Every structure is written in structure tokens, then in C-alpha cells.
TORPA-4810 file (N, C-alpha, C, O; in nm, 3 decimals):
<nodes>
NODE_1_17.929_18.175_28.192_17.937_18.125_28.057_18.081_18.138_28.009_18.147_18.237_28.040_M
NODE_2_18.131_18.040_27.935_18.269_18.047_27.885_18.291_18.165_27.790_18.199_18.215_27.727_P
NODE_3_18.417_18.207_27.784_18.458_18.313_27.691_18.560_18.253_27.594_18.647_18.175_27.633_I
NODE_4_18.547_18.291_27.468_18.634_18.239_27.363_18.697_18.354_27.286_18.639_18.461_27.271_Y
NODE_5_18.818_18.329_27.238_18.887_18.418_27.145_18.901_18.340_27.017_18.960_18.232_27.015_M
NODE_6_18.847_18.394_26.909_18.868_18.327_26.782_18.961_18.407_26.694_18.976_18.528_26.710_D
NODE_7_19.025_18.338_26.600_19.125_18.398_26.512_19.089_18.366_26.369_19.070_18.250_26.332_V
NODE_8_19.081_18.471_26.288_19.057_18.457_26.145_19.185_18.500_26.072_19.244_18.602_26.105_H
NODE_9_19.226_18.422_25.974_19.342_18.455_25.891_19.292_18.481_25.749_19.245_18.390_25.681_N
NODE_10_19.301_18.605_25.707_19.254_18.646_25.575_19.377_18.671_25.488_19.448_18.769_25.507_I
NODE_11_19.401_18.582_25.395_19.527_18.585_25.319_19.552_18.713_25.241_19.667_18.757_25.231_T
NODE_12_19.450_18.773_25.187_19.469_18.893_25.105_19.460_19.022_25.185_19.449_19.130_25.128_D
NODE_13_19.465_19.012_25.316_19.450_19.130_25.400_19.304_19.157_25.428_19.215_19.093_25.372_G
NODE_14_19.280_19.252_25.515_19.143_19.280_25.558_19.130_19.429_25.589_19.225_19.492_25.634_V
NODE_15_19.012_19.483_25.565_18.985_19.624_25.594_18.899_19.636_25.719_18.805_19.558_25.737_A
NODE_16_18.930_19.730_25.803_18.855_19.752_25.926_18.706_19.772_25.898_18.621_19.721_25.971_M
NODE_17_18.674_19.845_25.792_18.533_19.871_25.758_18.458_19.741_25.728_18.342_19.726_25.765_A
NODE_18_18.524_19.647_25.661_18.461_19.518_25.631_18.436_19.438_25.758_18.332_19.373_25.772_D
NODE_19_18.531_19.442_25.849_18.516_19.370_25.976_18.404_19.433_26.058_18.328_19.361_26.123_V
NODE_20_18.393_19.564_26.056_18.284_19.632_26.129_18.149_19.585_26.077_18.056_19.564_26.156_A
NODE_21_18.136_19.569_25.947_18.010_19.520_25.889_17.982_19.376_25.931_17.869_19.341_25.965_Q
NODE_22_18.085_19.292_25.929_18.069_19.152_25.971_18.030_19.145_26.118_17.945_19.065_26.156_A
NODE_23_18.092_19.229_26.201_18.059_19.231_26.344_17.914_19.273_26.365_17.843_19.216_26.448_H
NODE_24_17.869_19.370_26.290_17.730_19.414_26.298_17.635_19.298_26.265_17.533_19.280_26.331_K
NODE_25_17.670_19.221_26.163_17.589_19.105_26.126_17.591_19.000_26.238_17.489_18.937_26.265_A
NODE_26_17.707_18.981_26.304_17.715_18.889_26.418_17.617_18.932_26.527_17.545_18.849_26.583_D
NODE_27_17.616_19.061_26.558_17.529_19.112_26.664_17.381_19.087_26.633_17.301_19.064_26.723_L
NODE_28_17.347_19.092_26.506_17.209_19.068_26.465_17.169_18.922_26.481_17.051_18.893_26.504_E
NODE_29_17.263_18.829_26.471_17.233_18.686_26.476_17.264_18.620_26.611_17.214_18.511_26.638_K
NODE_30_17.343_18.683_26.695_17.394_18.617_26.815_17.285_18.568_26.910_17.303_18.464_26.973_Q
NODE_31_17.176_18.637_26.921_17.070_18.598_27.013_17.008_18.463_26.979_16.958_18.393_27.068_G
NODE_32_17.012_18.425_26.852_16.957_18.296_26.809_17.032_18.179_26.872_16.978_18.069_26.883_M
NODE_33_17.157_18.202_26.913_17.244_18.095_26.961_17.289_18.116_27.106_17.374_18.042_27.155_F
NODE_34_17.233_18.216_27.175_17.271_18.243_27.313_17.413_18.291_27.327_17.481_18.260_27.425_G
NODE_35_17.459_18.368_27.228_17.599_18.413_27.219_17.603_18.565_27.237_17.506_18.634_27.204_V
NODE_36_17.715_18.616_27.288_17.735_18.760_27.302_17.875_18.797_27.254_17.973_18.778_27.326_N
NODE_37_17.883_18.850_27.131_18.012_18.898_27.080_18.047_19.027_27.152_17.971_19.124_27.146_Y
NODE_38_18.163_19.030_27.219_18.200_19.140_27.307_18.286_19.245_27.240_18.257_19.365_27.249_L
NODE_39_18.393_19.202_27.173_18.490_19.294_27.111_18.559_19.225_26.997_18.551_19.102_26.983_R
NODE_40_18.626_19.303_26.915_18.710_19.245_26.810_18.829_19.336_26.786_18.825_19.456_26.814_Y
NODE_41_18.935_19.278_26.734_19.058_19.350_26.700_19.098_19.310_26.560_19.073_19.198_26.517_W
NODE_42_19.161_19.401_26.488_19.198_19.378_26.349_19.342_19.420_26.325_19.384_19.528_26.368_V
NODE_43_19.417_19.335_26.258_19.549_19.370_26.205_19.534_19.366_26.053_19.545_19.260_25.992_D
NODE_44_19.509_19.482_25.994_19.480_19.489_25.850_19.595_19.437_25.765_19.573_19.363_25.669_E
NODE_45_19.717_19.474_25.799_19.832_19.434_25.717_19.857_19.284_25.722_19.892_19.223_25.621_K
NODE_46_19.840_19.224_25.839_19.866_19.081_25.855_19.744_18.996_25.817_19.754_18.874_25.806_Q
NODE_47_19.629_19.062_25.796_19.508_18.989_25.762_19.455_18.905_25.878_19.410_18.792_25.858_G
NODE_48_19.462_18.959_25.999_19.419_18.887_26.119_19.301_18.959_26.183_19.298_19.081_26.194_K
NODE_49_19.204_18.879_26.226_19.090_18.928_26.302_19.079_18.842_26.427_19.088_18.719_26.421_I
NODE_50_19.058_18.907_26.541_19.042_18.839_26.669_18.907_18.881_26.727_18.880_19.000_26.741_F
NODE_51_18.824_18.784_26.762_18.692_18.813_26.818_18.683_18.754_26.958_18.718_18.639_26.981_C
NODE_52_18.635_18.835_27.051_18.612_18.790_27.187_18.462_18.769_27.204_18.382_18.859_27.178_L
NODE_53_18.425_18.650_27.246_18.284_18.614_27.249_18.250_18.533_27.373_18.324_18.443_27.413_V
NODE_54_18.137_18.565_27.432_18.082_18.486_27.541_17.980_18.392_27.477_17.888_18.437_27.409_E
NODE_55_17.996_18.261_27.499_17.910_18.165_27.431_17.900_18.037_27.512_17.991_18.003_27.588_A
NODE_56_17.789_17.965_27.496_17.776_17.838_27.567_17.877_17.734_27.518_17.910_17.640_27.590_P
NODE_57_17.925_17.749_27.393_18.024_17.657_27.337_18.093_17.724_27.219_18.045_17.823_27.165_S
NODE_58_18.207_17.668_27.181_18.277_17.717_27.062_18.190_17.698_26.938_18.189_17.782_26.849_A
NODE_59_18.116_17.588_26.933_18.028_17.561_26.819_17.921_17.669_26.806_17.890_17.712_26.694_D
NODE_60_17.864_17.712_26.917_17.762_17.816_26.912_17.819_17.945_26.855_17.754_18.011_26.775_A
NODE_61_17.941_17.981_26.896_18.006_18.101_26.842_18.029_18.087_26.692_18.008_18.181_26.616_A
NODE_62_18.072_17.968_26.649_18.096_17.943_26.507_17.966_17.953_26.427_17.966_18.006_26.315_E
NODE_63_17.857_17.904_26.483_17.728_17.909_26.413_17.686_18.054_26.386_17.629_18.083_26.280_H
NODE_64_17.713_18.144_26.479_17.680_18.285_26.458_17.756_18.338_26.337_17.696_18.398_26.248_V
NODE_65_17.888_18.316_26.333_17.967_18.364_26.218_17.916_18.303_26.088_17.904_18.373_25.987_H
NODE_66_17.886_18.176_26.089_17.839_18.107_25.968_17.707_18.167_25.919_17.690_18.192_25.800_R
NODE_67_17.614_18.189_26.011_17.484_18.245_25.976_17.494_18.392_25.934_17.425_18.436_25.842_Q
NODE_68_17.579_18.467_26.003_17.587_18.611_25.982_17.656_18.649_25.851_17.611_18.738_25.780_A
NODE_69_17.768_18.581_25.820_17.846_18.622_25.703_17.929_18.511_25.641_17.988_18.531_25.535_H
NODE_70_17.934_18.396_25.703_18.006_18.282_25.645_18.155_18.277_25.671_18.222_18.183_25.630_G
NODE_71_18.209_18.377_25.739_18.353_18.381_25.766_18.383_18.316_25.901_18.395_18.386_26.002_L
NODE_72_18.395_18.185_25.903_18.422_18.116_26.028_18.569_18.130_26.065_18.655_18.150_25.979_V
NODE_73_18.597_18.119_26.192_18.733_18.134_26.244_18.820_18.015_26.206_18.771_17.903_26.191_A
NODE_74_18.950_18.041_26.191_19.047_17.934_26.166_19.081_17.862_26.296_19.111_17.743_26.295_D
NODE_75_19.077_17.936_26.406_19.106_17.879_26.538_19.013_17.944_26.640_18.972_18.059_26.623_E
NODE_76_18.981_17.870_26.744_18.903_17.925_26.855_18.955_17.865_26.985_18.975_17.745_26.997_I
NODE_77_18.975_17.953_27.084_19.033_17.913_27.212_18.942_17.957_27.325_18.892_18.069_27.325_F
NODE_78_18.920_17.869_27.421_18.852_17.911_27.542_18.954_17.984_27.628_19.064_17.932_27.651_E
NODE_79_18.920_18.103_27.674_19.014_18.186_27.750_18.951_18.231_27.881_18.829_18.233_27.897_V
NODE_80_19.038_18.267_27.974_18.995_18.326_28.101_19.067_18.458_28.117_19.184_18.471_28.080_R
NODE_81_18.998_18.555_28.170_19.056_18.688_28.187_19.143_18.690_28.312_19.104_18.640_28.418_E
NODE_82_19.259_18.749_28.299_19.347_18.771_28.412_19.346_18.918_28.451_19.286_19.000_28.382_G
NODE_83_19.412_18.950_28.562_19.416_19.091_28.600_19.556_19.144_28.595_19.578_19.262_28.625_C
</nodes>
């Protein structure tokens, strides 16, 4: 299954605790779309969130975010892991 990295840009900054809650909501909804959110990273000062997700498509990953909390990514990239 493809892996995607999505990027959220939050203009007013972001708190790690808020992202943790959003991620928890993603985990509750992901099964509906055949998606598996793997990890996330946060840059609180820059207002950036990066989510790593295994999904059948970028659209499926976006649907999880939309259903879970409404914060869809600004960008999403299909990525491959290197060593």
C-alpha cells in the first residue's frame, strides 16, 4: 500500500497537545477508509504538522482527516522509505 506524507500549515501556530487529540481522532476513523496513520511530527513555532500515513490513496487519507477533525492537509506527497 502507498505511503504518504502530508503537511499542514497552521498560521497561528500549533500546540502538541492539540495535534495529539487530532491524531487520536484520526485513529478512531481510519479503519472506515482502509487507512493507517503511522506517525506525526510537529513544529509548534512554525505552525507545521507532518503526518505519515499508509493509505490506498491520498484522497482516502484526506477523508480520514476531514471526518475526524476537519483539518485537511495543505499538501500531500506519496513517499518511499530509503535506508
